[in-house]
C-alpha positions in Angstrom: 0.0 0.0 -0.1 1.6 3.5 -0.9 2.0 6.5 1.5 -1.1 8.2 2.4 -2.0 11.3 0.9 -3.0 14.6 3.0 -4.0 16.6 0.3 -7.6 16.7 -1.1 -6.1 17.6 -4.5 -4.9 14.0 -4.8 -8.3 12.5 -4.6 -10.3 11.9 -7.9 -14.0 12.5 -7.8 -14.4 8.6 -8.4 -12.6 8.1 -5.1 -14.5 10.7 -3.2 -17.9 9.5 -4.2 -16.6 5.9 -2.9 -15.9 7.7 0.5 -19.0 9.8 0.8 -21.1 7.2 2.5 -18.9 7.0 5.4 -18.3 10.6 5.5 -21.9 11.2 6.0 -22.1 8.3 8.7 -19.1 9.9 10.6 -17.3 6.8 10.3 -14.0 7.6 8.4 -10.7 8.3 10.1 -9.7 12.1 10.5 -7.3 12.1 7.5 -10.2 10.8 5.2 -12.8 13.2 6.6 -10.5 16.0 6.2 -9.6 15.1 2.6 -13.2 14.6 1.8 -14.5 17.6 3.3 -11.9 19.7 1.4 -12.5 18.1 -1.8 -16.5 18.8 -1.5 -16.1 22.3 -0.8 -14.4 22.9 -4.1 -16.1 20.4 -6.3 -19.8 21.2 -7.2 -20.7 17.8 -8.5 -19.3 15.8 -5.6 -21.2 18.5 -3.3 -24.5 17.7 -5.1 -24.0 14.0 -4.5 -23.3 14.6 -0.9 -26.4 16.6 -0.7 -28.3 13.9 -2.3 -27.2 11.1 0.2 -27.7 13.4 3.1 -31.5 13.5 2.0 -31.2 9.7 1.4 -31.3 10.1 -2.4 -28.9 9.7 -5.2 -26.4 7.0 -6.4 -24.4 6.8 -3.2 -21.2 4.8 -3.4 -22.5 1.1 -3.9 -19.7 -0.7 -5.7 -18.5 -4.1 -6.2 -15.0 -5.2 -5.1 -12.5 -6.5 -7.7 -13.0 -9.6 -8.9 -9.6 -10.9 -8.3 -9.5 -9.6 -4.6 -10.7 -12.8 -3.2 -13.7 -11.4 -1.9 -17.3 -12.7 -2.9 -19.8 -10.4 -0.9 -22.9 -12.8 0.1 -25.2 -9.7 0.2 -27.0 -9.3 -2.7 -26.8 -5.7 -4.1 -30.2 -5.2 -6.1 -30.3 -2.8 -9.0 -32.4 -0.7 -6.9 -29.7 -0.1 -4.3 -28.0 1.9 -7.0 -30.8 4.4 -7.4 -31.2 5.0 -3.7 -28.5 5.3 -0.9 -28.6 2.6 1.8 -26.2 3.9 4.5 -25.0 0.7 6.3 -24.9 -1.5 3.2 -23.3 1.1 1.0 -20.7 1.8 3.7 -19.7 -1.9 3.9 -19.2 -2.5 0.4 -17.5 1.0 0.0 -15.1 0.1 2.6 -14.2 -3.2 1.2 -13.8 -1.7 -2.3 -11.9 1.3 -1.2 -9.3 -1.0 0.8 -8.9 -3.9 -1.6 -9.3 -2.0 -4.9 -7.9 1.6 -3.9 -5.2 0.6 -2.0 -3.1 3.6 -2.7 -5.3 5.7 -0.3 -3.2 4.3 2.5 -3.9 6.8 5.4 -7.4 7.5 4.1 -8.6 3.9 4.6 -11.5 3.6 7.0 -10.7 0.1 8.3 -8.0 -2.5 7.5 -9.3 -5.8 6.1 -7.2 -9.1 5.6 -8.5 -10.9 2.3 -9.7 -14.4 3.2 -12.0 -16.7 1.3 -15.4 -15.8 1.9 -17.0 -18.1 4.7 -19.4 -20.9 3.6 -22.0 -19.6 6.1 -22.3 -16.4 4.3 -22.7 -14.1 7.3 -23.4 -10.3 6.5 -20.5 -8.5 5.2 -20.7 -6.0 7.9 -19.2 -8.6 10.2 -16.1 -8.8 7.9 -15.1 -5.2 8.9 -13.4 -4.2 12.0 -15.0 -0.9 12.9 -13.3 2.1 14.1 -14.8 3.9 17.3 -17.3 6.4 16.0 -16.3 10.0 16.8 -19.0 12.7 17.3 -19.0 15.5 14.8 -21.6 18.0 13.6 -24.2 16.6 11.1 -23.2 17.4 7.5 -26.4 19.3 7.0 -26.2 23.0 8.4 -28.8 24.3 10.9 -31.0 27.2 10.1 -29.0 30.6 10.5 -31.1 33.3 9.2 -34.7 33.6 9.0 -37.8 36.0 8.4 -40.7 34.0 9.2 -44.4 34.6 10.1 -44.5 37.7 7.9 -48.0 39.4 7.8 -49.8 41.3 5.3 -48.2 44.5 3.7 -45.0 43.8 5.4 -41.3 44.1 4.3 -38.6 42.8 6.2 -34.9 42.5 5.8 -31.6 41.2 7.7 -28.0 41.3 6.5 -25.3 38.6 6.5 -21.6 38.4 5.3 -19.8 35.6 3.9 -16.1 35.3 4.3 -15.7 32.9 1.8 -18.1 31.3 -0.8 -20.1 28.5 0.6 -23.4 26.7 -0.8 -26.4 28.1 1.0 -29.9 26.5 1.2 -32.6 29.1 0.7 -36.3 27.7 1.7 -39.1 30.3 1.1 -43.0 30.1 1.3 -45.0 32.9 -0.4 -48.0 33.4 -2.7 -48.0 33.5 -6.5 -50.7 33.4 -9.3 -50.4 33.4 -13.1 -46.7 33.4 -13.2 -46.1 36.0 -10.8 -45.1 36.0 -7.0 -47.0 38.4 -4.6 -45.2 37.4 -1.2 -41.7 36.5 -2.0 -37.9 36.5 -0.9 -34.9 37.7 -2.6 -31.1 38.4 -1.9 -29.2 41.3 -2.9 -25.7 42.6 -2.8 -25.4 45.1 0.0 -23.1 47.4 -1.8 -24.6 47.5 -5.2 -28.5 46.7 -4.5 -28.4 44.4 -7.2 -30.3 41.0 -6.7 -28.2 37.7 -6.6 -31.1 35.4 -6.0 -34.9 36.0 -6.7 -38.0 33.7 -5.7 -39.5 33.2 -9.2 -42.7 31.7 -9.4 -41.4 29.3 -12.3 -38.9 27.9 -10.1 -41.3 27.2 -7.3 -43.5 24.3 -6.2 -47.0 23.7 -4.7 -46.6 24.2 -1.0 -50.0 22.7 0.1 -53.3 24.1 0.7 -54.4 26.6 -2.0 -52.7 26.6 -5.4 -51.2 29.9 -4.9 -49.1 28.8 -1.9 -45.6 28.3 -3.4 -42.3 27.0 -2.1 -39.0 27.6 -3.3 -36.0 25.3 -1.9 -32.9 25.9 -3.5 -29.0 25.5 -3.0 -27.3 28.6 -4.1 -23.5 29.5 -3.9 -22.6 33.0 -3.5 -19.2 34.9 -3.7 -17.4 36.2 -0.5 -19.1 39.5 0.4 -22.0 41.2 2.2 -25.7 40.4 1.4 -29.2 41.4 2.3 -32.0 38.8 2.7 -35.5 40.4 2.0 -38.9 39.3 2.2 -42.2 41.2 1.2 -45.9 40.7 1.1 -48.9 42.3 -0.4 -52.1 43.0 1.4 -53.9 39.6 1.6 -53.2 35.9 2.2 -50.2 36.1 4.6 -49.4 34.9 7.9 -52.0 35.1 10.4 -54.5 36.3 7.8 -55.4 33.8 5.3 -58.0 34.4 2.7 -57.7 30.8 1.5 -56.4 27.3 2.6 -52.8 28.0 4.2 -49.9 25.9 3.3 -48.8 22.9 5.0 -46.1 25.0 7.1 -47.9 28.1 7.7 -45.6 28.9 10.3 -42.5 29.0 7.7 -44.4 31.7 5.6 -41.3 33.7 4.8 -37.6 32.9 4.2 -34.8 31.0 5.9 -31.4 30.3 5.2 -28.9 27.7 6.2 -25.5 26.3 5.1 -25.6 23.0 3.4 -22.8 21.8 5.5 -22.6 22.5 9.3 -19.0 23.1 9.0 -19.5 26.1 6.8 -21.4 28.0 9.7 -18.3 29.7 10.7 -17.9 31.5 7.3 -21.2 33.2 7.7 -21.5 36.3 10.3 -24.1 39.2 10.8 -24.1 42.2 8.8 -26.0 45.5 9.3 -27.2 46.9 6.1 -27.3 50.4 7.7 -23.7 50.2 8.2 -22.8 50.3 4.4 -20.5 53.2 4.3 -20.6 54.0 0.6 -23.8 55.8 0.4 -23.8 59.5 -0.7 -27.6 59.9 -1.0 -30.7 58.0 0.1 -34.0 59.4 -0.8 -36.4 56.4 -0.4 -40.0 55.7 0.9 -41.4 58.2 -1.5 -45.2 58.8 -1.0 -47.6 60.5 -3.2 -46.8 64.3 -4.5 -43.4 63.9 -2.9 -40.4 66.2 -3.8 -37.3 65.0 -2.2 -33.7 66.3 -2.6 -30.2 65.7 -0.8 -26.9 67.2 -1.5 -23.4 65.4 -1.9 -19.8 66.0 -3.0 -17.3 64.3 -5.1 -13.8 65.5 -4.0 -12.3 64.1 -7.2 -13.6 62.6 -10.3 -15.1 59.1 -9.6 -17.8 56.7 -10.6 -21.0 56.5 -8.5 -23.8 54.0 -8.6 -27.4 55.2 -9.1 -30.0 53.0 -7.8 -33.5 54.3 -8.5 -36.9 52.8 -8.7 -40.0 54.7 -10.1 -43.4 54.6 -12.2 -43.4 55.1 -15.9 -45.8 54.6 -18.7 -46.0 55.1 -22.5 -42.2 55.9 -22.6 -42.7 58.8 -19.8 -41.7 58.6 -16.1 -44.2 59.8 -13.5 -42.1 59.0 -10.3 -38.2 59.7 -11.0 -34.8 60.8 -10.0 -32.3 63.3 -11.5 -29.0 64.9 -10.4 -27.9 68.6 -11.0 -24.6 70.4 -10.5 -25.2 72.4 -7.4 -23.3 75.3 -9.2 -24.9 76.1 -12.3 -28.1 73.8 -12.0 -27.1 71.7 -15.0 -28.8 68.3 -15.3 -25.9 65.8 -15.2 -28.0 62.6 -14.9 -31.7 61.8 -15.3 -33.9 58.9 -15.1 -35.4 58.3 -18.5 -38.1 55.6 -19.3 -35.8 54.2 -22.3 -32.9 53.6 -19.9 -35.0 51.7 -17.1 -36.3 48.1 -16.9 -39.2 46.4 -15.2 -38.8 46.6 -11.6 -41.1 43.6 -10.8 -45.0 44.0 -10.0 -47.0 46.2 -12.4 -45.2 46.7 -15.5 -45.3 50.5 -14.8 -42.8 49.8 -12.0 -39.4 50.8 -13.5 -35.9 50.7 -12.2 -32.3 51.7 -13.1 -29.0 50.4 -11.7 -26.2 52.0 -13.3 -22.6 53.6 -12.8 -21.9 57.1 -13.9 -18.9 59.1 -13.8 -18.8 62.4 -12.2 -16.3 65.1 -12.1 -15.2 66.6 -8.9 -17.9 68.8 -7.4 -20.9 69.6 -5.4 -24.3 68.1 -6.6 -27.9 67.9 -5.7 -30.0 64.8 -6.3 -33.9 64.9 -6.6 -36.8 62.5 -6.6 -40.3 63.5 -7.3 -43.6 61.7 -7.4 -47.1 62.2 -9.0 -50.5 61.7 -7.0 -50.8 57.9 -7.0 -49.0 54.7 -6.9 -46.2 55.3 -4.4 -44.7 53.9 -1.3 -47.9 55.1 0.8 -50.3 53.4 -1.4 -49.9 51.3 -4.4 -52.8 51.3 -6.9 -51.3 48.3 -8.6 -48.8 45.6 -7.7 -46.0 47.1 -5.9 -42.3 46.6 -7.3 -40.1 44.0 -6.2 -38.2 46.1 -3.7 -40.7 48.6 -2.4 -38.5 49.8 0.6 -36.1 51.4 -2.0 -38.8 53.1 -3.9 -36.9 56.4 -4.7 -33.1 56.7 -5.5 -29.9 55.8 -3.6 -26.5 57.0 -4.7 -23.4 55.2 -3.8 -19.7 55.5 -4.3 -18.3 52.7 -6.3 -15.8 51.0 -4.2 -12.4 49.8 -5.6 
């Protein structure tokens, strides 16, 4: 048997898949556990197989030992076992094949077996393996870390979190949707750019029980290192504690929760206060009817700024919109035009822009105005996807 390898880079995906059942059952030795853990953190395919195993699904690692190994398992492995993971049996066969057929793993071996002819009485193959003492460790599936649950009518909530490294996250959200459009839903945005990085889309949801409009999203997403905001918003009917139809199977889960796929990744997720974002020049949001809002800011040297604005527009014309003027000569240096906007969710007239503009050094005034209807104080049609940011926010582009 060759020397043991301590680096996960020496393990092929085929070897890792053979070791995954023991990894899930917490029966590998420390070298094997560390190597497999490092591999699945960087390999999307093996991580997906691991998630399936944790849920009792997928191919698992059911393999046959080499024909010339001197072993002939007496436990029949039906074809069905290759379609659904059987923990103890899969581990037994995996350990046998991993030790005899993959001897180069050395220190990664889960147990040492001395080949001998199969006994005539045909005992269960489990009895042929000398087990290691089981070491307690956290479950591979992560616990719920962040949640916005029990959200009622006409309510918008948000909470921030930071990722110190890129890790897979499970997003579970219950909401309301009809005719291909969500009315109560969740999304995740980048805290520094306001751009959505995940959205609860009707076409990616399933029935959540009860009325057909109860929808559920259960996704695994991998986000880069950075700061994020988890959002949830509802319309004026059919939400927690106020159902106008049959509630979902899990009414207490109305909202969104976030967890790490692997418990060991929890250390990479920390709290983040969205109000602590330090690159905001001006924030004029929550605009009601007939509003006229203004805010001044200064650019000390030529720089890029990000403008995030949500408003109302129809027929090629904006009704609720923003613009920026030079404070000295009142010259308009940027304006929210209908042709430069796109749909902001909800009613088609909800329009938004998120773009970077380069401004010379100087003093500026930002404005936001609304007409007499359809605003944050009272929507006369479906609200935009992000109602709390109805208005304009100007941010310094961080290098």
